[in-house]
C-alpha positions, 0 to 999 in steps of 0.5 A: 111879919110872916114874910120876915120870919120865913126869910130869916127868923133870926132878924124878923121882928118877933117876940123874944120868947118866939125867937128863943123857941125857934132857935131851940127848935132849930137845935133840936131838929138839926142836932138832937143828940146835942140838946141838953138841959143847958139849951133850955136856959135861953128860953127860960131867960126869955120868959118861955114857961116849961109848959110852952117849951113842952108844947113846942117840943111836942109839935116839933116831934110830931111835925118830924114824924108826919114828914117822915111818914109823908116821905116814906109813904109818898104823901103830897107835902106842900111847897114853900108857898103851901106852908106859908099859906097854912102858916097864915091860916094858923096865925089867923085862926089858931090850932083847933083842938 
């Protein structure tokens, strides 16, 4: 399933909540100035809670900041394979809080 998501999350066999969240995050990432309250309707229709929406936005924002810092300061950023390995790790073990 992971490979299907990495290939194309729109057609991957994933939960409708995750699909709606990924669609929202894509919009938030690519065209943030265009995001408005109406963009939350598909998430809520799919059953995504407000808390989960907030969590997704926070993770997306932090990832964006980290990427910008890495670019500006020349940090090593994993390749696609590295990101895939990290994704497998997170899916297996979750985020440590």
